FITIMI-704358 format. One line per field, with one value per residue: residue number from 1; chain; x, y, z of N, C-alpha, C in turn. Coordinates in Angstrom, 1 decimal, always signed. Example, Ala and Ser with C-alpha at 12.3 -4.5 7.8 and 13.67 -1.06 7.14 Angstrom:
REM FITIMI-704358
seq (1|2)
mol (A|A)
nxx (+13.2|+12.8)
nyy (-5.7|-2.2)
nzz (+7.8|+7.1)
caxx (+12.3|+13.7)
cayy (-4.5|-1.1)
cazz (+7.8|+7.1)
cxx (+13.2|+12.9)
cyy (-3.3|+0.0)
czz (+7.8|+7.9)
This chain:
REM FITIMI-704358
seq (1|2|3|4|5|6|7|8|9|10|11|12|13|14|15|16|17|18|19|20|21|22|23|24|25|26|27|28|29|30|31|32|33|34|35|36|37|38|39|40|41|42|43|44|45|46|47|48|49|50|51|52|53|54|55|56|57|58|59|60|61|62|63|64)
mol (A|A|A|A|A|A|A|A|A|A|A|A|A|A|A|A|A|A|A|A|A|A|A|A|A|A|A|A|A|A|A|A|A|A|A|A|A|A|A|A|A|A|A|A|A|A|A|A|A|A|A|A|A|A|A|A|A|A|A|A|A|A|A|A)
nxx (-5.5|-7.7|-7.6|-10.1|-12.1|-14.5|-15.1|-13.5|-12.7|-10.7|-8.8|-7.0|-4.8|-3.2|-1.0|+0.4|+2.7|+4.6|+5.0|+4.5|+3.0|+0.8|-0.4|-0.9|-2.8|-4.9|-5.4|-6.8|-9.5|-9.7|-10.1|-8.1|-4.6|-2.6|+0.6|+3.4|+6.7|+9.5|+12.1|+13.2|+15.4|+16.1|+14.7|+12.6|+13.2|+11.7|+11.0|+11.3|+8.7|+6.9|+7.5|+6.8|+4.0|+3.3|+3.7|+2.2|-0.3|-3.8|-5.2|-5.2|-2.1|-0.7|+2.1|+3.4)
nyy (-18.7|-16.2|-14.2|-14.0|-12.0|-11.2|-8.4|-7.0|-5.9|-7.1|-6.6|-7.7|-6.5|-6.2|-4.1|-1.9|+0.0|+2.1|+0.9|+2.9|+5.0|+3.5|+2.6|+5.1|+6.1|+4.2|+4.8|+7.1|+6.5|+4.9|+3.8|+3.2|+2.4|-0.5|-1.6|-3.8|-4.2|-4.8|-5.3|-6.6|-6.1|-3.5|-2.2|+0.3|+2.1|+3.5|+2.3|+3.6|+3.5|+3.1|+5.4|+7.5|+6.9|+7.5|+10.2|+11.4|+10.1|+10.4|+9.1|+7.2|+5.5|+2.3|+0.7|-2.5)
nzz (-3.7|-2.6|+0.3|+2.8|+4.7|+7.0|+7.4|+5.6|+2.5|-0.1|-2.9|-5.8|-8.2|-11.3|-12.7|-15.1|-14.3|-12.0|-8.7|-6.7|-8.1|-9.0|-6.6|-5.4|-7.2|-6.7|-4.1|-4.1|-3.9|-1.8|+1.7|+3.3|+3.0|+3.0|+3.2|+2.9|+4.2|+2.1|+2.7|+5.5|+7.1|+7.4|+9.7|+10.9|+9.0|+6.1|+2.9|-0.5|-1.8|+0.3|+1.7|-0.1|-0.4|+2.3|+2.4|+0.4|-0.1|+0.0|+2.1|+5.1|+5.7|+6.3|+7.3|+7.3)
caxx (-6.8|-7.8|-7.9|-11.5|-12.4|-15.9|-15.3|-12.5|-12.6|-9.4|-8.7|-5.7|-4.8|-2.0|-0.9|+1.7|+3.1|+5.4|+4.2|+4.0|+2.0|-0.4|-1.0|-1.5|-4.1|-5.9|-5.6|-7.9|-10.9|-9.5|-10.2|-6.7|-3.7|-1.8|+1.7|+4.4|+8.2|+10.2|+13.4|+13.0|+16.7|+16.1|+13.6|+12.6|+13.4|+10.7|+11.4|+10.8|+7.3|+6.2|+7.8|+5.9|+2.7|+3.0|+3.8|+1.2|-1.6|-5.0|-5.9|-4.2|-1.2|-0.2|+3.3|+3.7)
cayy (-18.5|-14.9|-14.2|-13.5|-11.6|-10.6|-7.0|-6.3|-6.2|-7.2|-6.7|-7.8|-5.9|-6.2|-2.9|-1.6|+1.2|+1.9|+0.6|+4.1|+5.6|+2.6|+2.7|+6.5|+6.1|+3.5|+5.5|+8.2|+6.0|+3.9|+4.2|+3.0|+1.6|-1.2|-2.1|-4.5|-3.9|-5.8|-5.6|-6.6|-5.8|-2.1|-1.9|+1.7|+3.0|+3.2|+2.3|+4.7|+3.4|+3.5|+6.9|+8.3|+6.8|+8.2|+11.7|+11.9|+9.4|+11.1|+8.4|+6.7|+4.5|+1.5|-0.1|-3.6)
cazz (-3.1|-1.9|+1.8|+3.0|+6.1|+7.0|+7.4|+4.8|+1.0|-0.6|-4.3|-6.4|-9.5|-12.0|-13.5|-15.8|-13.7|-10.8|-7.4|-6.1|-9.0|-8.9|-5.2|-5.2|-7.9|-5.9|-2.7|-4.2|-3.5|-0.6|+3.1|+3.9|+2.2|+3.8|+2.5|+3.6|+3.9|+1.4|+3.4|+7.0|+7.8|+7.6|+10.6|+11.3|+7.8|+5.1|+1.5|-1.3|-2.1|+1.5|+2.1|-1.0|+0.1|+3.6|+2.2|-0.7|-0.2|+0.5|+3.0|+6.1|+5.2|+7.3|+6.8|+8.2)
cxx (-6.8|-8.1|-9.3|-11.6|-13.7|-16.0|-14.2|-12.6|-11.2|-9.5|-7.3|-5.8|-3.4|-2.0|+0.4|+2.1|+4.0|+4.4|+3.7|+2.8|+0.7|-1.1|-1.6|-2.8|-5.2|-6.3|-6.7|-9.2|-10.8|-9.7|-8.9|-6.0|-2.8|-0.7|+2.7|+5.8|+8.7|+11.4|+13.2|+14.2|+16.8|+14.9|+13.7|+12.7|+12.4|+11.4|+10.8|+9.2|+6.5|+6.3|+6.9|+4.5|+2.3|+3.0|+2.6|-0.1|-2.7|-5.7|-4.9|-3.4|-0.7|+1.0|+3.5|+4.9)
cyy (-17.1|-15.0|-13.5|-13.2|-10.9|-9.2|-6.2|-6.8|-6.1|-7.4|-6.9|-7.3|-5.9|-5.0|-2.7|-0.1|+1.0|+1.6|+1.9|+4.8|+4.8|+2.7|+4.1|+6.7|+5.4|+4.1|+6.6|+7.8|+5.0|+4.6|+4.1|+2.1|+0.9|-1.9|-2.8|-4.0|-5.1|-6.3|-5.5|-6.2|-4.3|-1.6|-0.4|+2.6|+2.5|+3.1|+3.4|+4.7|+3.8|+4.9|+7.8|+8.2|+7.6|+9.7|+12.1|+11.2|+10.3|+10.4|+7.8|+5.6|+3.7|+0.7|-1.2|-4.4)
czz (-2.3|-0.4|+1.9|+4.5|+6.0|+6.8|+6.4|+3.3|+0.5|-2.1|-4.8|-7.8|-10.1|-12.9|-14.1|-15.5|-12.6|-9.7|-6.9|-6.9|-8.9|-7.7|-5.0|-5.9|-7.2|-4.7|-2.9|-3.8|-2.4|+0.7|+3.7|+2.9|+3.2|+2.9|+3.4|+3.2|+3.1|+2.1|+4.9|+7.8|+8.1|+8.5|+11.0|+10.1|+6.7|+3.7|+0.7|-1.6|-0.8|+1.9|+1.2|-0.7|+1.4|+3.3|+1.3|-0.8|+0.6|+1.6|+4.0|+5.4|+6.4|+6.7|+7.8|+7.9)
């Protein structure tokens, strides 16, 4: 069941690409990209996808 919040639109998409390329493509029209860390043991260090988004996305990126 999708999460619903009154002020936030959430979409799920399945794509045949790398996570970074797919997210950067979607970021072109996004107001913000929110991603989670897969490995919680490396607190303070970003993974390659989060790092790439932070560097190249045309919109704000939030890593949680």
